[in-house]
ChimeraX commands (.cxc) that place a marker at each C-alpha (Angstrom):
marker #1 position -9.52,-5.91,-7.14 radius 0.5
marker #1 position -8.23,-3.77,-4.28 radius 0.5
marker #1 position -7.89,-0.02,-4.84 radius 0.5
marker #1 position -4.49,1.40,-5.76 radius 0.5
marker #1 position -3.62,5.08,-5.49 radius 0.5
marker #1 position -0.87,6.56,-7.66 radius 0.5
marker #1 position 0.67,10.01,-7.27 radius 0.5
marker #1 position 3.32,11.53,-9.54 radius 0.5
marker #1 position 5.70,13.71,-7.55 radius 0.5
marker #1 position 7.63,15.05,-10.58 radius 0.5
marker #1 position 10.55,13.71,-12.59 radius 0.5
marker #1 position 10.76,9.92,-12.03 radius 0.5
marker #1 position 9.08,10.04,-8.63 radius 0.5
marker #1 position 5.83,8.24,-7.74 radius 0.5
marker #1 position 3.86,7.14,-4.71 radius 0.5
marker #1 position 2.08,3.76,-4.81 radius 0.5
marker #1 position -0.47,3.26,-2.03 radius 0.5
marker #1 position -2.44,0.01,-1.72 radius 0.5
marker #1 position -4.19,1.12,1.45 radius 0.5
marker #1 position -1.74,-0.67,3.73 radius 0.5
marker #1 position 1.70,0.13,2.38 radius 0.5
marker #1 position 3.08,3.29,0.74 radius 0.5
marker #1 position 5.95,2.86,-1.69 radius 0.5
marker #1 position 7.72,6.08,-2.68 radius 0.5
marker #1 position 9.98,5.83,-5.74 radius 0.5
marker #1 position 12.76,8.32,-6.56 radius 0.5
marker #1 position 11.55,11.31,-4.52 radius 0.5
marker #1 position 13.17,14.64,-5.43 radius 0.5
marker #1 position 11.55,17.09,-3.03 radius 0.5
marker #1 position 14.20,19.78,-2.86 radius 0.5
marker #1 position 15.71,22.38,-5.16 radius 0.5
marker #1 position 19.24,21.14,-4.59 radius 0.5
marker #1 position 20.23,21.20,-8.26 radius 0.5
marker #1 position 19.44,24.89,-8.80 radius 0.5
marker #1 position 23.14,25.77,-8.54 radius 0.5
marker #1 position 23.87,23.82,-11.74 radius 0.5
marker #1 position 21.17,25.65,-13.66 radius 0.5
marker #1 position 18.57,22.98,-12.91 radius 0.5
marker #1 position 16.18,25.01,-10.81 radius 0.5
marker #1 position 12.67,23.65,-10.34 radius 0.5
marker #1 position 10.05,24.81,-12.86 radius 0.5
marker #1 position 7.24,23.74,-10.50 radius 0.5
marker #1 position 6.91,23.81,-6.74 radius 0.5
marker #1 position 7.42,20.69,-4.64 radius 0.5
marker #1 position 4.10,18.83,-5.04 radius 0.5
marker #1 position 3.92,17.14,-1.63 radius 0.5
marker #1 position 5.03,18.07,1.88 radius 0.5
marker #1 position 7.25,15.75,3.93 radius 0.5
marker #1 position 4.41,15.48,6.45 radius 0.5
marker #1 position 2.17,14.03,3.74 radius 0.5
marker #1 position 4.75,11.66,2.27 radius 0.5
marker #1 position 4.37,8.92,4.94 radius 0.5
marker #1 position 6.55,6.32,3.21 radius 0.5
marker #1 position 6.84,2.71,4.35 radius 0.5
marker #1 position 9.36,1.98,1.60 radius 0.5
marker #1 position 11.54,4.25,-0.51 radius 0.5
marker #1 position 12.79,2.81,-3.80 radius 0.5
marker #1 position 15.73,4.34,-5.63 radius 0.5
marker #1 position 16.39,3.42,-9.26 radius 0.5
marker #1 position 19.89,4.94,-9.37 radius 0.5
marker #1 position 22.33,7.31,-7.73 radius 0.5
marker #1 position 21.67,10.60,-9.54 radius 0.5
marker #1 position 20.66,13.63,-7.53 radius 0.5
marker #1 position 17.17,13.93,-9.04 radius 0.5
marker #1 position 16.45,10.33,-8.00 radius 0.5
marker #1 position 18.58,9.83,-4.89 radius 0.5
marker #1 position 18.33,13.32,-3.43 radius 0.5
marker #1 position 20.35,13.79,-0.24 radius 0.5
marker #1 position 18.21,16.76,0.75 radius 0.5
marker #1 position 15.13,14.52,0.55 radius 0.5
marker #1 position 16.59,11.30,1.95 radius 0.5
marker #1 position 17.92,12.78,5.19 radius 0.5
marker #1 position 14.59,14.19,6.44 radius 0.5
marker #1 position 12.83,10.95,5.46 radius 0.5
marker #1 position 15.35,8.92,7.48 radius 0.5
marker #1 position 14.84,11.18,10.50 radius 0.5
marker #1 position 11.08,11.76,10.30 radius 0.5
marker #1 position 10.07,8.17,9.46 radius 0.5
marker #1 position 12.16,5.81,11.62 radius 0.5
marker #1 position 10.25,2.72,10.45 radius 0.5
marker #1 position 10.71,3.48,6.76 radius 0.5
marker #1 position 12.81,0.99,4.81 radius 0.5
marker #1 position 14.94,1.75,1.75 radius 0.5
marker #1 position 15.74,-0.32,-1.32 radius 0.5
marker #1 position 17.81,0.25,-4.45 radius 0.5
marker #1 position 20.88,-0.81,-6.43 radius 0.5
marker #1 position 24.38,-1.07,-4.98 radius 0.5
marker #1 position 25.31,2.51,-5.86 radius 0.5
marker #1 position 22.45,3.93,-3.79 radius 0.5
marker #1 position 23.27,1.63,-0.88 radius 0.5
marker #1 position 26.84,2.96,-0.90 radius 0.5
marker #1 position 25.53,6.54,-0.91 radius 0.5
marker #1 position 23.18,5.73,1.97 radius 0.5
marker #1 position 26.02,4.27,4.07 radius 0.5
marker #1 position 28.38,7.16,3.29 radius 0.5
marker #1 position 25.75,9.52,4.67 radius 0.5
marker #1 position 26.05,7.73,8.01 radius 0.5
marker #1 position 22.58,6.20,7.98 radius 0.5
marker #1 position 21.77,2.79,9.47 radius 0.5
marker #1 position 22.69,0.26,6.77 radius 0.5
marker #1 position 20.26,-2.20,8.35 radius 0.5
marker #1 position 17.38,-0.11,7.03 radius 0.5
marker #1 position 18.52,-0.56,3.42 radius 0.5
marker #1 position 18.09,-3.59,1.15 radius 0.5
marker #1 position 20.27,-3.76,-1.96 radius 0.5
marker #1 position 18.31,-4.61,-5.10 radius 0.5
marker #1 position 20.22,-5.09,-8.33 radius 0.5
marker #1 position 19.00,-6.39,-11.69 radius 0.5
marker #1 position 17.19,-9.70,-11.25 radius 0.5
marker #1 position 16.62,-9.20,-7.55 radius 0.5
marker #1 position 13.20,-9.35,-5.92 radius 0.5
marker #1 position 11.84,-8.17,-2.60 radius 0.5
marker #1 position 8.50,-7.74,-0.86 radius 0.5
marker #1 position 7.17,-5.19,1.63 radius 0.5
marker #1 position 3.67,-5.93,2.89 radius 0.5
marker #1 position 1.74,-6.94,-0.21 radius 0.5
marker #1 position 3.93,-4.86,-2.54 radius 0.5
marker #1 position 6.51,-6.75,-4.57 radius 0.5
marker #1 position 9.45,-5.18,-6.41 radius 0.5
marker #1 position 11.60,-6.81,-9.08 radius 0.5
marker #1 position 14.65,-4.97,-10.40 radius 0.5
marker #1 position 14.99,-5.03,-14.18 radius 0.5
marker #1 position 17.60,-3.73,-16.59 radius 0.5
marker #1 position 18.03,-0.05,-17.33 radius 0.5
marker #1 position 20.57,1.42,-19.76 radius 0.5
marker #1 position 21.68,4.70,-18.25 radius 0.5
marker #1 position 24.82,6.72,-17.56 radius 0.5
marker #1 position 24.82,5.29,-14.02 radius 0.5
marker #1 position 25.93,1.69,-14.50 radius 0.5
marker #1 position 23.97,0.32,-11.54 radius 0.5
marker #1 position 20.70,1.90,-12.66 radius 0.5
marker #1 position 17.60,-0.26,-12.59 radius 0.5
marker #1 position 13.99,-0.18,-13.69 radius 0.5
marker #1 position 11.36,-1.90,-11.58 radius 0.5
marker #1 position 8.38,-4.19,-11.95 radius 0.5
marker #1 position 6.07,-3.28,-9.08 radius 0.5
marker #1 position 3.13,-5.45,-8.08 radius 0.5
marker #1 position 0.67,-3.62,-5.84 radius 0.5
marker #1 position -3.04,-4.25,-5.21 radius 0.5
marker #1 position -2.95,-6.98,-7.86 radius 0.5
marker #1 position -1.63,-4.64,-10.56 radius 0.5
marker #1 position 1.69,-4.98,-12.34 radius 0.5
marker #1 position 3.47,-1.74,-13.24 radius 0.5
marker #1 position 6.74,-1.24,-15.09 radius 0.5
marker #1 position 8.62,1.81,-13.83 radius 0.5
marker #1 position 11.37,2.48,-16.35 radius 0.5
marker #1 position 13.59,4.67,-14.19 radius 0.5
marker #1 position 16.12,6.48,-16.36 radius 0.5
marker #1 position 17.04,4.45,-19.41 radius 0.5
marker #1 position 17.85,4.52,-23.09 radius 0.5
marker #1 position 15.77,2.25,-25.29 radius 0.5
marker #1 position 18.61,-0.02,-26.35 radius 0.5
marker #1 position 17.58,-2.68,-28.90 radius 0.5
marker #1 position 17.55,-5.42,-26.27 radius 0.5
marker #1 position 15.48,-3.52,-23.68 radius 0.5
marker #1 position 11.93,-4.25,-24.95 radius 0.5
marker #1 position 12.61,-7.98,-25.11 radius 0.5
marker #1 position 14.29,-8.00,-21.70 radius 0.5
marker #1 position 11.35,-6.27,-20.07 radius 0.5
marker #1 position 8.83,-8.51,-21.81 radius 0.5
marker #1 position 10.77,-11.56,-20.64 radius 0.5
marker #1 position 10.73,-10.27,-17.06 radius 0.5
marker #1 position 6.99,-9.68,-17.27 radius 0.5
marker #1 position 6.78,-13.37,-18.22 radius 0.5
marker #1 position 3.33,-13.37,-19.74 radius 0.5
marker #1 position 1.61,-11.61,-16.83 radius 0.5
marker #1 position -0.93,-8.91,-17.69 radius 0.5
marker #1 position 0.91,-5.58,-17.62 radius 0.5
marker #1 position -1.39,-2.96,-16.18 radius 0.5
marker #1 position 0.77,0.14,-16.56 radius 0.5
marker #1 position 4.04,1.51,-17.90 radius 0.5
marker #1 position 5.53,4.65,-16.33 radius 0.5
marker #1 position 8.22,5.73,-18.78 radius 0.5
marker #1 position 10.79,8.50,-19.22 radius 0.5
marker #1 position 10.35,10.60,-22.38 radius 0.5
marker #1 position 12.85,13.48,-22.17 radius 0.5
marker #1 position 15.23,12.12,-24.82 radius 0.5
marker #1 position 18.52,13.39,-23.44 radius 0.5
marker #1 position 21.12,12.75,-20.73 radius 0.5
marker #1 position 20.78,8.99,-20.98 radius 0.5
marker #1 position 17.03,8.68,-21.51 radius 0.5
marker #1 position 14.86,7.56,-24.41 radius 0.5
marker #1 position 12.89,10.05,-26.50 radius 0.5
marker #1 position 9.12,10.36,-26.53 radius 0.5
marker #1 position 8.97,8.47,-29.82 radius 0.5
marker #1 position 11.14,5.64,-28.53 radius 0.5
marker #1 position 9.07,5.50,-25.35 radius 0.5
marker #1 position 5.87,5.24,-27.40 radius 0.5
marker #1 position 7.37,2.37,-29.43 radius 0.5
marker #1 position 8.35,0.58,-26.21 radius 0.5
marker #1 position 4.82,0.94,-24.86 radius 0.5
marker #1 position 3.34,-0.32,-28.14 radius 0.5
marker #1 position 5.58,-3.38,-27.89 radius 0.5
marker #1 position 4.77,-4.12,-24.24 radius 0.5
marker #1 position 1.01,-3.55,-24.72 radius 0.5
marker #1 position 0.05,-2.45,-21.19 radius 0.5
marker #1 position -3.47,-1.40,-20.29 radius 0.5
marker #1 position -2.24,2.16,-19.78 radius 0.5
marker #1 position 0.88,4.29,-19.97 radius 0.5
marker #1 position 2.07,7.42,-18.19 radius 0.5
marker #1 position 4.87,9.72,-19.42 radius 0.5
marker #1 position 7.34,10.99,-16.82 radius 0.5
marker #1 position 10.76,12.62,-16.43 radius 0.5
marker #1 position 9.78,15.93,-17.95 radius 0.5
marker #1 position 8.46,19.28,-16.78 radius 0.5
marker #1 position 10.84,19.80,-13.84 radius 0.5
marker #1 position 14.00,21.32,-15.37 radius 0.5
marker #1 position 13.95,23.66,-18.38 radius 0.5
marker #1 position 17.22,22.12,-19.62 radius 0.5
marker #1 position 15.87,18.58,-19.47 radius 0.5
marker #1 position 12.22,18.35,-20.44 radius 0.5
marker #1 position 9.87,17.40,-23.28 radius 0.5
marker #1 position 6.30,17.97,-24.41 radius 0.5
marker #1 position 4.28,14.83,-23.57 radius 0.5
marker #1 position 1.65,15.46,-26.27 radius 0.5
marker #1 position 3.51,13.51,-28.98 radius 0.5
marker #1 position 3.94,10.49,-26.70 radius 0.5
marker #1 position 0.31,10.57,-25.57 radius 0.5
marker #1 position -0.96,10.82,-29.15 radius 0.5
marker #1 position 1.15,7.90,-30.38 radius 0.5
marker #1 position 0.19,5.67,-27.45 radius 0.5
marker #1 position -3.51,6.41,-27.78 radius 0.5
marker #1 position -3.25,5.54,-31.48 radius 0.5
marker #1 position -2.35,2.03,-30.31 radius 0.5
marker #1 position -5.61,1.87,-28.31 radius 0.5
marker #1 position -3.70,2.11,-25.04 radius 0.5
marker #1 position -5.01,4.46,-22.35 radius 0.5
marker #1 position -2.60,7.32,-21.76 radius 0.5
marker #1 position -2.88,10.49,-19.71 radius 0.5
marker #1 position -0.68,13.26,-18.41 radius 0.5
marker #1 position -0.69,13.26,-14.60 radius 0.5
marker #1 position -0.80,16.41,-12.51 radius 0.5
marker #1 position 2.06,16.40,-9.97 radius 0.5
marker #1 position 0.82,15.91,-6.43 radius 0.5
marker #1 position -2.67,14.74,-7.42 radius 0.5
marker #1 position -3.68,11.28,-6.24 radius 0.5
marker #1 position -5.24,9.04,-8.92 radius 0.5
marker #1 position -7.24,5.84,-8.68 radius 0.5
marker #1 position -5.13,3.47,-10.70 radius 0.5
marker link #1:1,2 radius 0.2
marker link #1:2,3 radius 0.2
marker link #1:3,4 radius 0.2
marker link #1:4,5 radius 0.2
marker link #1:5,6 radius 0.2
marker link #1:6,7 radius 0.2
marker link #1:7,8 radius 0.2
marker link #1:8,9 radius 0.2
marker link #1:9,10 radius 0.2
marker link #1:10,11 radius 0.2
marker link #1:11,12 radius 0.2
marker link #1:12,13 radius 0.2
marker link #1:13,14 radius 0.2
marker link #1:14,15 radius 0.2
marker link #1:15,16 radius 0.2
marker link #1:16,17 radius 0.2
marker link #1:17,18 radius 0.2
marker link #1:18,19 radius 0.2
marker link #1:19,20 radius 0.2
marker link #1:20,21 radius 0.2
marker link #1:21,22 radius 0.2
marker link #1:22,23 radius 0.2
marker link #1:23,24 radius 0.2
marker link #1:24,25 radius 0.2
marker link #1:25,26 radius 0.2
marker link #1:26,27 radius 0.2
marker link #1:27,28 radius 0.2
marker link #1:28,29 radius 0.2
marker link #1:29,30 radius 0.2
marker link #1:30,31 radius 0.2
marker link #1:31,32 radius 0.2
marker link #1:32,33 radius 0.2
marker link #1:33,34 radius 0.2
marker link #1:34,35 radius 0.2
marker link #1:35,36 radius 0.2
marker link #1:36,37 radius 0.2
marker link #1:37,38 radius 0.2
marker link #1:38,39 radius 0.2
marker link #1:39,40 radius 0.2
marker link #1:40,41 radius 0.2
marker link #1:41,42 radius 0.2
marker link #1:42,43 radius 0.2
marker link #1:43,44 radius 0.2
marker link #1:44,45 radius 0.2
marker link #1:45,46 radius 0.2
marker link #1:46,47 radius 0.2
marker link #1:47,48 radius 0.2
marker link #1:48,49 radius 0.2
marker link #1:49,50 radius 0.2
marker link #1:50,51 radius 0.2
marker link #1:51,52 radius 0.2
marker link #1:52,53 radius 0.2
marker link #1:53,54 radius 0.2
marker link #1:54,55 radius 0.2
marker link #1:55,56 radius 0.2
marker link #1:56,57 radius 0.2
marker link #1:57,58 radius 0.2
marker link #1:58,59 radius 0.2
marker link #1:59,60 radius 0.2
marker link #1:60,61 radius 0.2
marker link #1:61,62 radius 0.2
marker link #1:62,63 radius 0.2
marker link #1:63,64 radius 0.2
marker link #1:64,65 radius 0.2
marker link #1:65,66 radius 0.2
marker link #1:66,67 radius 0.2
marker link #1:67,68 radius 0.2
marker link #1:68,69 radius 0.2
marker link #1:69,70 radius 0.2
marker link #1:70,71 radius 0.2
marker link #1:71,72 radius 0.2
marker link #1:72,73 radius 0.2
marker link #1:73,74 radius 0.2
marker link #1:74,75 radius 0.2
marker link #1:75,76 radius 0.2
marker link #1:76,77 radius 0.2
marker link #1:77,78 radius 0.2
marker link #1:78,79 radius 0.2
marker link #1:79,80 radius 0.2
marker link #1:80,81 radius 0.2
marker link #1:81,82 radius 0.2
marker link #1:82,83 radius 0.2
marker link #1:83,84 radius 0.2
marker link #1:84,85 radius 0.2
marker link #1:85,86 radius 0.2
marker link #1:86,87 radius 0.2
marker link #1:87,88 radius 0.2
marker link #1:88,89 radius 0.2
marker link #1:89,90 radius 0.2
marker link #1:90,91 radius 0.2
marker link #1:91,92 radius 0.2
marker link #1:92,93 radius 0.2
marker link #1:93,94 radius 0.2
marker link #1:94,95 radius 0.2
marker link #1:95,96 radius 0.2
marker link #1:96,97 radius 0.2
marker link #1:97,98 radius 0.2
marker link #1:98,99 radius 0.2
marker link #1:99,100 radius 0.2
marker link #1:100,101 radius 0.2
marker link #1:101,102 radius 0.2
marker link #1:102,103 radius 0.2
marker link #1:103,104 radius 0.2
marker link #1:104,105 radius 0.2
marker link #1:105,106 radius 0.2
marker link #1:106,107 radius 0.2
marker link #1:107,108 radius 0.2
marker link #1:108,109 radius 0.2
marker link #1:109,110 radius 0.2
marker link #1:110,111 radius 0.2
marker link #1:111,112 radius 0.2
marker link #1:112,113 radius 0.2
marker link #1:113,114 radius 0.2
marker link #1:114,115 radius 0.2
marker link #1:115,116 radius 0.2
marker link #1:116,117 radius 0.2
marker link #1:117,118 radius 0.2
marker link #1:118,119 radius 0.2
marker link #1:119,120 radius 0.2
marker link #1:120,121 radius 0.2
marker link #1:121,122 radius 0.2
marker link #1:122,123 radius 0.2
marker link #1:123,124 radius 0.2
marker link #1:124,125 radius 0.2
marker link #1:125,126 radius 0.2
marker link #1:126,127 radius 0.2
marker link #1:127,128 radius 0.2
marker link #1:128,129 radius 0.2
marker link #1:129,130 radius 0.2
marker link #1:130,131 radius 0.2
marker link #1:131,132 radius 0.2
marker link #1:132,133 radius 0.2
marker link #1:133,134 radius 0.2
marker link #1:134,135 radius 0.2
marker link #1:135,136 radius 0.2
marker link #1:136,137 radius 0.2
marker link #1:137,138 radius 0.2
marker link #1:138,139 radius 0.2
marker link #1:139,140 radius 0.2
marker link #1:140,141 radius 0.2
marker link #1:141,142 radius 0.2
marker link #1:142,143 radius 0.2
marker link #1:143,144 radius 0.2
marker link #1:144,145 radius 0.2
marker link #1:145,146 radius 0.2
marker link #1:146,147 radius 0.2
marker link #1:147,148 radius 0.2
marker link #1:148,149 radius 0.2
marker link #1:149,150 radius 0.2
marker link #1:150,151 radius 0.2
marker link #1:151,152 radius 0.2
marker link #1:152,153 radius 0.2
marker link #1:153,154 radius 0.2
marker link #1:154,155 radius 0.2
marker link #1:155,156 radius 0.2
marker link #1:156,157 radius 0.2
marker link #1:157,158 radius 0.2
marker link #1:158,159 radius 0.2
marker link #1:159,160 radius 0.2
marker link #1:160,161 radius 0.2
marker link #1:161,162 radius 0.2
marker link #1:162,163 radius 0.2
marker link #1:163,164 radius 0.2
marker link #1:164,165 radius 0.2
marker link #1:165,166 radius 0.2
marker link #1:166,167 radius 0.2
marker link #1:167,168 radius 0.2
marker link #1:168,169 radius 0.2
marker link #1:169,170 radius 0.2
marker link #1:170,171 radius 0.2
marker link #1:171,172 radius 0.2
marker link #1:172,173 radius 0.2
marker link #1:173,174 radius 0.2
marker link #1:174,175 radius 0.2
marker link #1:175,176 radius 0.2
marker link #1:176,177 radius 0.2
marker link #1:177,178 radius 0.2
marker link #1:178,179 radius 0.2
marker link #1:179,180 radius 0.2
marker link #1:180,181 radius 0.2
marker link #1:181,182 radius 0.2
marker link #1:182,183 radius 0.2
marker link #1:183,184 radius 0.2
marker link #1:184,185 radius 0.2
marker link #1:185,186 radius 0.2
marker link #1:186,187 radius 0.2
marker link #1:187,188 radius 0.2
marker link #1:188,189 radius 0.2
marker link #1:189,190 radius 0.2
marker link #1:190,191 radius 0.2
marker link #1:191,192 radius 0.2
marker link #1:192,193 radius 0.2
marker link #1:193,194 radius 0.2
marker link #1:194,195 radius 0.2
marker link #1:195,196 radius 0.2
marker link #1:196,197 radius 0.2
marker link #1:197,198 radius 0.2
marker link #1:198,199 radius 0.2
marker link #1:199,200 radius 0.2
marker link #1:200,201 radius 0.2
marker link #1:201,202 radius 0.2
marker link #1:202,203 radius 0.2
marker link #1:203,204 radius 0.2
marker link #1:204,205 radius 0.2
marker link #1:205,206 radius 0.2
marker link #1:206,207 radius 0.2
marker link #1:207,208 radius 0.2
marker link #1:208,209 radius 0.2
marker link #1:209,210 radius 0.2
marker link #1:210,211 radius 0.2
marker link #1:211,212 radius 0.2
marker link #1:212,213 radius 0.2
marker link #1:213,214 radius 0.2
marker link #1:214,215 radius 0.2
marker link #1:215,216 radius 0.2
marker link #1:216,217 radius 0.2
marker link #1:217,218 radius 0.2
marker link #1:218,219 radius 0.2
marker link #1:219,220 radius 0.2
marker link #1:220,221 radius 0.2
marker link #1:221,222 radius 0.2
marker link #1:222,223 radius 0.2
marker link #1:223,224 radius 0.2
marker link #1:224,225 radius 0.2
marker link #1:225,226 radius 0.2
marker link #1:226,227 radius 0.2
marker link #1:227,228 radius 0.2
marker link #1:228,229 radius 0.2
marker link #1:229,230 radius 0.2
marker link #1:230,231 radius 0.2
marker link #1:231,232 radius 0.2
marker link #1:232,233 radius 0.2
marker link #1:233,234 radius 0.2
marker link #1:234,235 radius 0.2
marker link #1:235,236 radius 0.2
marker link #1:236,237 radius 0.2
marker link #1:237,238 radius 0.2
marker link #1:238,239 radius 0.2
view
């Protein structure tokens, strides 16, 4: 199996690198939200010069996922970078005056491919009605990125149906339990139901008003004999 590198860049942001293509999901690399009392608790974990995205995936149009202060320098610094996300993020991209031809709309049920990386948009239940999660296939591994979502009763079955019997290598799941996201306990139950090879908690540790301790989630997931670790922001992992 080909190597896959994974880097958590805080909140719901990740970099997937299969050696040929770099997919960056939901990058928030500014401190734009400080004015609303949501100042960063940790420094930006990666410089724009090191980002080197071929694709940027947005799961929804909230400022900690579609960050104008991050998107604009990416558009300018990386002219060959493509962008993908639900209709709300496409509208935001166009309103900013960027080239709409660089953006592919991806709503629930949609699929796209960049290099050898495939992305399928799946349902998310969030305060932004166009929000999506994503099934990402890279280097032969299938990962479910939850994006921001509540664990509505139908969600586990919907995700399992989308996985369609394929081996699920990883689940990257929100755990903060407020503002339209599932709690750590709900996230652990979702992981137990989906039975991936490993799970990673995310969407915590960035804002003091919107965080959680990942220890409870990690303990519950490991009790199900599923590998689970807390990632260090900015550190690249063999995945």
